[in-house]
Chimera marker file (.cmm) of the C-alpha trace (Angstrom):
<marker_set name="trace">
<marker id="1" x="0.000" y="0.000" z="0.000" r="1" g="1" b="0" radius="0.5"/>
<marker id="2" x="2.782" y="2.447" z="0.868" r="1" g="1" b="0" radius="0.5"/>
<marker id="3" x="4.542" y="1.647" z="-2.393" r="1" g="1" b="0" radius="0.5"/>
<marker id="4" x="1.292" y="2.407" z="-4.267" r="1" g="1" b="0" radius="0.5"/>
<marker id="5" x="0.899" y="5.767" z="-2.485" r="1" g="1" b="0" radius="0.5"/>
<marker id="6" x="4.507" y="6.693" z="-3.234" r="1" g="1" b="0" radius="0.5"/>
<marker id="7" x="3.884" y="5.936" z="-6.899" r="1" g="1" b="0" radius="0.5"/>
<marker id="8" x="0.729" y="8.073" z="-6.927" r="1" g="1" b="0" radius="0.5"/>
<marker id="9" x="2.550" y="10.971" z="-5.230" r="1" g="1" b="0" radius="0.5"/>
<marker id="10" x="5.463" y="10.666" z="-7.652" r="1" g="1" b="0" radius="0.5"/>
<marker id="11" x="3.168" y="10.694" z="-10.693" r="1" g="1" b="0" radius="0.5"/>
<marker id="12" x="1.098" y="13.593" z="-9.331" r="1" g="1" b="0" radius="0.5"/>
<marker id="13" x="4.174" y="15.678" z="-8.517" r="1" g="1" b="0" radius="0.5"/>
<marker id="14" x="5.577" y="15.029" z="-11.992" r="1" g="1" b="0" radius="0.5"/>
<marker id="15" x="2.334" y="16.136" z="-13.648" r="1" g="1" b="0" radius="0.5"/>
<marker id="16" x="1.971" y="19.231" z="-11.447" r="1" g="1" b="0" radius="0.5"/>
<marker id="17" x="5.645" y="20.074" z="-11.842" r="1" g="1" b="0" radius="0.5"/>
<marker id="18" x="5.426" y="19.885" z="-15.640" r="1" g="1" b="0" radius="0.5"/>
<marker id="19" x="2.310" y="22.059" z="-15.653" r="1" g="1" b="0" radius="0.5"/>
<marker id="20" x="4.015" y="24.672" z="-13.496" r="1" g="1" b="0" radius="0.5"/>
<marker id="21" x="7.017" y="24.809" z="-15.813" r="1" g="1" b="0" radius="0.5"/>
<marker id="22" x="4.841" y="25.123" z="-18.921" r="1" g="1" b="0" radius="0.5"/>
<marker id="23" x="2.763" y="28.002" z="-17.535" r="1" g="1" b="0" radius="0.5"/>
<marker id="24" x="4.159" y="31.406" z="-18.514" r="1" g="1" b="0" radius="0.5"/>
<marker id="25" x="4.687" y="34.055" z="-15.863" r="1" g="1" b="0" radius="0.5"/>
<marker id="26" x="2.010" y="36.752" z="-15.886" r="1" g="1" b="0" radius="0.5"/>
<marker id="27" x="4.593" y="39.487" z="-16.457" r="1" g="1" b="0" radius="0.5"/>
<marker id="28" x="6.346" y="37.680" z="-19.325" r="1" g="1" b="0" radius="0.5"/>
<marker id="29" x="6.152" y="38.790" z="-22.924" r="1" g="1" b="0" radius="0.5"/>
<marker id="30" x="4.685" y="35.443" z="-23.941" r="1" g="1" b="0" radius="0.5"/>
<marker id="31" x="1.751" y="36.057" z="-21.581" r="1" g="1" b="0" radius="0.5"/>
<marker id="32" x="1.052" y="39.720" z="-22.491" r="1" g="1" b="0" radius="0.5"/>
<marker id="33" x="1.795" y="39.775" z="-26.239" r="1" g="1" b="0" radius="0.5"/>
<marker id="34" x="-1.564" y="38.233" z="-27.277" r="1" g="1" b="0" radius="0.5"/>
<marker id="35" x="-3.235" y="41.203" z="-25.589" r="1" g="1" b="0" radius="0.5"/>
<marker id="36" x="-1.000" y="43.605" z="-27.509" r="1" g="1" b="0" radius="0.5"/>
<marker id="37" x="-1.890" y="41.946" z="-30.801" r="1" g="1" b="0" radius="0.5"/>
<marker id="38" x="-5.599" y="42.009" z="-29.944" r="1" g="1" b="0" radius="0.5"/>
<marker id="39" x="-5.282" y="45.709" z="-28.998" r="1" g="1" b="0" radius="0.5"/>
<marker id="40" x="-3.768" y="46.474" z="-32.397" r="1" g="1" b="0" radius="0.5"/>
<marker id="41" x="-6.335" y="44.346" z="-34.243" r="1" g="1" b="0" radius="0.5"/>
<marker id="42" x="-9.177" y="46.222" z="-32.510" r="1" g="1" b="0" radius="0.5"/>
<marker id="43" x="-11.269" y="43.058" z="-32.280" r="1" g="1" b="0" radius="0.5"/>
<marker id="44" x="-14.012" y="42.455" z="-29.760" r="1" g="1" b="0" radius="0.5"/>
<marker id="45" x="-12.159" y="40.568" z="-27.048" r="1" g="1" b="0" radius="0.5"/>
<marker id="46" x="-13.163" y="38.016" z="-24.456" r="1" g="1" b="0" radius="0.5"/>
<marker id="47" x="-12.871" y="39.147" z="-20.841" r="1" g="1" b="0" radius="0.5"/>
<marker id="48" x="-9.424" y="37.578" z="-20.502" r="1" g="1" b="0" radius="0.5"/>
<marker id="49" x="-8.226" y="39.094" z="-23.774" r="1" g="1" b="0" radius="0.5"/>
<marker id="50" x="-9.707" y="42.454" z="-22.800" r="1" g="1" b="0" radius="0.5"/>
<marker id="51" x="-7.769" y="42.348" z="-19.545" r="1" g="1" b="0" radius="0.5"/>
<marker id="52" x="-4.557" y="41.563" z="-21.460" r="1" g="1" b="0" radius="0.5"/>
<marker id="53" x="-5.269" y="44.374" z="-23.954" r="1" g="1" b="0" radius="0.5"/>
<marker id="54" x="-5.677" y="46.849" z="-21.112" r="1" g="1" b="0" radius="0.5"/>
<marker id="55" x="-2.562" y="45.504" z="-19.409" r="1" g="1" b="0" radius="0.5"/>
<marker id="56" x="-0.501" y="45.827" z="-22.591" r="1" g="1" b="0" radius="0.5"/>
<marker id="57" x="-1.648" y="49.312" z="-23.533" r="1" g="1" b="0" radius="0.5"/>
<marker id="58" x="-1.345" y="50.570" z="-19.950" r="1" g="1" b="0" radius="0.5"/>
<marker id="59" x="2.159" y="49.229" z="-19.423" r="1" g="1" b="0" radius="0.5"/>
<marker id="60" x="3.393" y="50.536" z="-22.763" r="1" g="1" b="0" radius="0.5"/>
<marker id="61" x="1.708" y="53.917" z="-22.209" r="1" g="1" b="0" radius="0.5"/>
<marker id="62" x="3.184" y="54.289" z="-18.743" r="1" g="1" b="0" radius="0.5"/>
<marker id="63" x="6.683" y="53.362" z="-19.888" r="1" g="1" b="0" radius="0.5"/>
<marker id="64" x="6.455" y="55.727" z="-22.871" r="1" g="1" b="0" radius="0.5"/>
<marker id="65" x="5.320" y="58.540" z="-20.573" r="1" g="1" b="0" radius="0.5"/>
<marker id="66" x="7.644" y="58.026" z="-17.621" r="1" g="1" b="0" radius="0.5"/>
<marker id="67" x="10.460" y="55.804" z="-18.893" r="1" g="1" b="0" radius="0.5"/>
<marker id="68" x="13.984" y="57.120" z="-18.664" r="1" g="1" b="0" radius="0.5"/>
<marker id="69" x="15.843" y="57.951" z="-21.872" r="1" g="1" b="0" radius="0.5"/>
<marker id="70" x="12.648" y="57.805" z="-23.950" r="1" g="1" b="0" radius="0.5"/>
<marker id="71" x="11.695" y="60.821" z="-26.034" r="1" g="1" b="0" radius="0.5"/>
<marker id="72" x="8.738" y="59.747" z="-28.123" r="1" g="1" b="0" radius="0.5"/>
<marker id="73" x="7.172" y="62.291" z="-30.472" r="1" g="1" b="0" radius="0.5"/>
<marker id="74" x="4.308" y="64.213" z="-28.841" r="1" g="1" b="0" radius="0.5"/>
<marker id="75" x="1.897" y="63.169" z="-31.597" r="1" g="1" b="0" radius="0.5"/>
<marker id="76" x="2.691" y="59.440" z="-31.187" r="1" g="1" b="0" radius="0.5"/>
<marker id="77" x="-0.507" y="57.530" z="-30.371" r="1" g="1" b="0" radius="0.5"/>
<marker id="78" x="-0.623" y="54.675" z="-27.876" r="1" g="1" b="0" radius="0.5"/>
<marker id="79" x="-1.407" y="52.254" z="-30.724" r="1" g="1" b="0" radius="0.5"/>
<marker id="80" x="1.711" y="53.361" z="-32.610" r="1" g="1" b="0" radius="0.5"/>
<marker id="81" x="3.790" y="52.915" z="-29.480" r="1" g="1" b="0" radius="0.5"/>
<marker id="82" x="2.340" y="49.431" z="-28.865" r="1" g="1" b="0" radius="0.5"/>
<marker id="83" x="3.119" y="48.579" z="-32.508" r="1" g="1" b="0" radius="0.5"/>
<marker id="84" x="6.785" y="49.518" z="-31.936" r="1" g="1" b="0" radius="0.5"/>
<marker id="85" x="6.928" y="47.278" z="-28.855" r="1" g="1" b="0" radius="0.5"/>
<marker id="86" x="5.233" y="44.347" z="-30.622" r="1" g="1" b="0" radius="0.5"/>
<marker id="87" x="7.647" y="44.570" z="-33.564" r="1" g="1" b="0" radius="0.5"/>
<marker id="88" x="10.671" y="44.721" z="-31.253" r="1" g="1" b="0" radius="0.5"/>
<marker id="89" x="9.558" y="41.734" z="-29.172" r="1" g="1" b="0" radius="0.5"/>
<marker id="90" x="8.482" y="39.690" z="-32.227" r="1" g="1" b="0" radius="0.5"/>
<marker id="91" x="11.982" y="40.133" z="-33.656" r="1" g="1" b="0" radius="0.5"/>
<marker id="92" x="13.406" y="38.510" z="-30.496" r="1" g="1" b="0" radius="0.5"/>
<marker id="93" x="11.477" y="35.235" z="-30.019" r="1" g="1" b="0" radius="0.5"/>
<marker id="94" x="14.253" y="33.788" z="-27.870" r="1" g="1" b="0" radius="0.5"/>
<marker id="95" x="13.463" y="36.451" z="-25.237" r="1" g="1" b="0" radius="0.5"/>
<marker id="96" x="9.676" y="35.960" z="-25.001" r="1" g="1" b="0" radius="0.5"/>
<marker id="97" x="10.052" y="34.379" z="-21.563" r="1" g="1" b="0" radius="0.5"/>
<marker id="98" x="11.534" y="37.633" z="-20.194" r="1" g="1" b="0" radius="0.5"/>
<marker id="99" x="9.655" y="40.458" z="-18.502" r="1" g="1" b="0" radius="0.5"/>
<marker id="100" x="7.326" y="42.296" z="-20.884" r="1" g="1" b="0" radius="0.5"/>
<marker id="101" x="8.073" y="45.581" z="-19.088" r="1" g="1" b="0" radius="0.5"/>
<marker id="102" x="11.815" y="45.152" z="-19.547" r="1" g="1" b="0" radius="0.5"/>
<marker id="103" x="11.458" y="44.381" z="-23.256" r="1" g="1" b="0" radius="0.5"/>
<marker id="104" x="8.985" y="47.231" z="-23.778" r="1" g="1" b="0" radius="0.5"/>
<marker id="105" x="11.400" y="49.661" z="-22.125" r="1" g="1" b="0" radius="0.5"/>
<marker id="106" x="14.227" y="48.427" z="-24.367" r="1" g="1" b="0" radius="0.5"/>
<marker id="107" x="12.000" y="48.765" z="-27.439" r="1" g="1" b="0" radius="0.5"/>
<marker id="108" x="11.005" y="52.323" z="-26.649" r="1" g="1" b="0" radius="0.5"/>
<marker id="109" x="14.543" y="53.388" z="-25.726" r="1" g="1" b="0" radius="0.5"/>
<marker id="110" x="15.844" y="51.929" z="-29.001" r="1" g="1" b="0" radius="0.5"/>
<marker id="111" x="13.128" y="53.532" z="-31.136" r="1" g="1" b="0" radius="0.5"/>
<marker id="112" x="12.734" y="56.879" z="-29.355" r="1" g="1" b="0" radius="0.5"/>
<marker id="113" x="16.152" y="57.812" z="-27.993" r="1" g="1" b="0" radius="0.5"/>
<marker id="114" x="16.636" y="61.263" z="-26.519" r="1" g="1" b="0" radius="0.5"/>
<marker id="115" x="19.028" y="63.541" z="-28.386" r="1" g="1" b="0" radius="0.5"/>
<marker id="116" x="20.666" y="64.850" z="-25.175" r="1" g="1" b="0" radius="0.5"/>
<link id1="1" id2="2" r="1" g="1" b="0" radius="0.2"/>
<link id1="2" id2="3" r="1" g="1" b="0" radius="0.2"/>
<link id1="3" id2="4" r="1" g="1" b="0" radius="0.2"/>
<link id1="4" id2="5" r="1" g="1" b="0" radius="0.2"/>
<link id1="5" id2="6" r="1" g="1" b="0" radius="0.2"/>
<link id1="6" id2="7" r="1" g="1" b="0" radius="0.2"/>
<link id1="7" id2="8" r="1" g="1" b="0" radius="0.2"/>
<link id1="8" id2="9" r="1" g="1" b="0" radius="0.2"/>
<link id1="9" id2="10" r="1" g="1" b="0" radius="0.2"/>
<link id1="10" id2="11" r="1" g="1" b="0" radius="0.2"/>
<link id1="11" id2="12" r="1" g="1" b="0" radius="0.2"/>
<link id1="12" id2="13" r="1" g="1" b="0" radius="0.2"/>
<link id1="13" id2="14" r="1" g="1" b="0" radius="0.2"/>
<link id1="14" id2="15" r="1" g="1" b="0" radius="0.2"/>
<link id1="15" id2="16" r="1" g="1" b="0" radius="0.2"/>
<link id1="16" id2="17" r="1" g="1" b="0" radius="0.2"/>
<link id1="17" id2="18" r="1" g="1" b="0" radius="0.2"/>
<link id1="18" id2="19" r="1" g="1" b="0" radius="0.2"/>
<link id1="19" id2="20" r="1" g="1" b="0" radius="0.2"/>
<link id1="20" id2="21" r="1" g="1" b="0" radius="0.2"/>
<link id1="21" id2="22" r="1" g="1" b="0" radius="0.2"/>
<link id1="22" id2="23" r="1" g="1" b="0" radius="0.2"/>
<link id1="23" id2="24" r="1" g="1" b="0" radius="0.2"/>
<link id1="24" id2="25" r="1" g="1" b="0" radius="0.2"/>
<link id1="25" id2="26" r="1" g="1" b="0" radius="0.2"/>
<link id1="26" id2="27" r="1" g="1" b="0" radius="0.2"/>
<link id1="27" id2="28" r="1" g="1" b="0" radius="0.2"/>
<link id1="28" id2="29" r="1" g="1" b="0" radius="0.2"/>
<link id1="29" id2="30" r="1" g="1" b="0" radius="0.2"/>
<link id1="30" id2="31" r="1" g="1" b="0" radius="0.2"/>
<link id1="31" id2="32" r="1" g="1" b="0" radius="0.2"/>
<link id1="32" id2="33" r="1" g="1" b="0" radius="0.2"/>
<link id1="33" id2="34" r="1" g="1" b="0" radius="0.2"/>
<link id1="34" id2="35" r="1" g="1" b="0" radius="0.2"/>
<link id1="35" id2="36" r="1" g="1" b="0" radius="0.2"/>
<link id1="36" id2="37" r="1" g="1" b="0" radius="0.2"/>
<link id1="37" id2="38" r="1" g="1" b="0" radius="0.2"/>
<link id1="38" id2="39" r="1" g="1" b="0" radius="0.2"/>
<link id1="39" id2="40" r="1" g="1" b="0" radius="0.2"/>
<link id1="40" id2="41" r="1" g="1" b="0" radius="0.2"/>
<link id1="41" id2="42" r="1" g="1" b="0" radius="0.2"/>
<link id1="42" id2="43" r="1" g="1" b="0" radius="0.2"/>
<link id1="43" id2="44" r="1" g="1" b="0" radius="0.2"/>
<link id1="44" id2="45" r="1" g="1" b="0" radius="0.2"/>
<link id1="45" id2="46" r="1" g="1" b="0" radius="0.2"/>
<link id1="46" id2="47" r="1" g="1" b="0" radius="0.2"/>
<link id1="47" id2="48" r="1" g="1" b="0" radius="0.2"/>
<link id1="48" id2="49" r="1" g="1" b="0" radius="0.2"/>
<link id1="49" id2="50" r="1" g="1" b="0" radius="0.2"/>
<link id1="50" id2="51" r="1" g="1" b="0" radius="0.2"/>
<link id1="51" id2="52" r="1" g="1" b="0" radius="0.2"/>
<link id1="52" id2="53" r="1" g="1" b="0" radius="0.2"/>
<link id1="53" id2="54" r="1" g="1" b="0" radius="0.2"/>
<link id1="54" id2="55" r="1" g="1" b="0" radius="0.2"/>
<link id1="55" id2="56" r="1" g="1" b="0" radius="0.2"/>
<link id1="56" id2="57" r="1" g="1" b="0" radius="0.2"/>
<link id1="57" id2="58" r="1" g="1" b="0" radius="0.2"/>
<link id1="58" id2="59" r="1" g="1" b="0" radius="0.2"/>
<link id1="59" id2="60" r="1" g="1" b="0" radius="0.2"/>
<link id1="60" id2="61" r="1" g="1" b="0" radius="0.2"/>
<link id1="61" id2="62" r="1" g="1" b="0" radius="0.2"/>
<link id1="62" id2="63" r="1" g="1" b="0" radius="0.2"/>
<link id1="63" id2="64" r="1" g="1" b="0" radius="0.2"/>
<link id1="64" id2="65" r="1" g="1" b="0" radius="0.2"/>
<link id1="65" id2="66" r="1" g="1" b="0" radius="0.2"/>
<link id1="66" id2="67" r="1" g="1" b="0" radius="0.2"/>
<link id1="67" id2="68" r="1" g="1" b="0" radius="0.2"/>
<link id1="68" id2="69" r="1" g="1" b="0" radius="0.2"/>
<link id1="69" id2="70" r="1" g="1" b="0" radius="0.2"/>
<link id1="70" id2="71" r="1" g="1" b="0" radius="0.2"/>
<link id1="71" id2="72" r="1" g="1" b="0" radius="0.2"/>
<link id1="72" id2="73" r="1" g="1" b="0" radius="0.2"/>
<link id1="73" id2="74" r="1" g="1" b="0" radius="0.2"/>
<link id1="74" id2="75" r="1" g="1" b="0" radius="0.2"/>
<link id1="75" id2="76" r="1" g="1" b="0" radius="0.2"/>
<link id1="76" id2="77" r="1" g="1" b="0" radius="0.2"/>
<link id1="77" id2="78" r="1" g="1" b="0" radius="0.2"/>
<link id1="78" id2="79" r="1" g="1" b="0" radius="0.2"/>
<link id1="79" id2="80" r="1" g="1" b="0" radius="0.2"/>
<link id1="80" id2="81" r="1" g="1" b="0" radius="0.2"/>
<link id1="81" id2="82" r="1" g="1" b="0" radius="0.2"/>
<link id1="82" id2="83" r="1" g="1" b="0" radius="0.2"/>
<link id1="83" id2="84" r="1" g="1" b="0" radius="0.2"/>
<link id1="84" id2="85" r="1" g="1" b="0" radius="0.2"/>
<link id1="85" id2="86" r="1" g="1" b="0" radius="0.2"/>
<link id1="86" id2="87" r="1" g="1" b="0" radius="0.2"/>
<link id1="87" id2="88" r="1" g="1" b="0" radius="0.2"/>
<link id1="88" id2="89" r="1" g="1" b="0" radius="0.2"/>
<link id1="89" id2="90" r="1" g="1" b="0" radius="0.2"/>
<link id1="90" id2="91" r="1" g="1" b="0" radius="0.2"/>
<link id1="91" id2="92" r="1" g="1" b="0" radius="0.2"/>
<link id1="92" id2="93" r="1" g="1" b="0" radius="0.2"/>
<link id1="93" id2="94" r="1" g="1" b="0" radius="0.2"/>
<link id1="94" id2="95" r="1" g="1" b="0" radius="0.2"/>
<link id1="95" id2="96" r="1" g="1" b="0" radius="0.2"/>
<link id1="96" id2="97" r="1" g="1" b="0" radius="0.2"/>
<link id1="97" id2="98" r="1" g="1" b="0" radius="0.2"/>
<link id1="98" id2="99" r="1" g="1" b="0" radius="0.2"/>
<link id1="99" id2="100" r="1" g="1" b="0" radius="0.2"/>
<link id1="100" id2="101" r="1" g="1" b="0" radius="0.2"/>
<link id1="101" id2="102" r="1" g="1" b="0" radius="0.2"/>
<link id1="102" id2="103" r="1" g="1" b="0" radius="0.2"/>
<link id1="103" id2="104" r="1" g="1" b="0" radius="0.2"/>
<link id1="104" id2="105" r="1" g="1" b="0" radius="0.2"/>
<link id1="105" id2="106" r="1" g="1" b="0" radius="0.2"/>
<link id1="106" id2="107" r="1" g="1" b="0" radius="0.2"/>
<link id1="107" id2="108" r="1" g="1" b="0" radius="0.2"/>
<link id1="108" id2="109" r="1" g="1" b="0" radius="0.2"/>
<link id1="109" id2="110" r="1" g="1" b="0" radius="0.2"/>
<link id1="110" id2="111" r="1" g="1" b="0" radius="0.2"/>
<link id1="111" id2="112" r="1" g="1" b="0" radius="0.2"/>
<link id1="112" id2="113" r="1" g="1" b="0" radius="0.2"/>
<link id1="113" id2="114" r="1" g="1" b="0" radius="0.2"/>
<link id1="114" id2="115" r="1" g="1" b="0" radius="0.2"/>
<link id1="115" id2="116" r="1" g="1" b="0" radius="0.2"/>
</marker_set>
């Protein structure tokens, strides 16, 4: 009986462990990017997608507004700024597991550097 229970625990921990590894972190680019794409597509989203759209546009907008060494044009819309971030992250698929905020900051600093 104890051997059977050990086997069950081992199998369960393996399954749960694999599921935990496969689940992306909520602040990773792989988790947030679908919301960015949906935001740019202007489709009617599900509640989860709507939340990710808001998350994406809010994070990008906040970084563009308050990020250091970012001088975006005053007439740049939030959609244009999100498009810059999406392009930058899409060009770096090996980094999709990294923080979306970090990659968005890099994207905006690279595309809107300050002249000073």
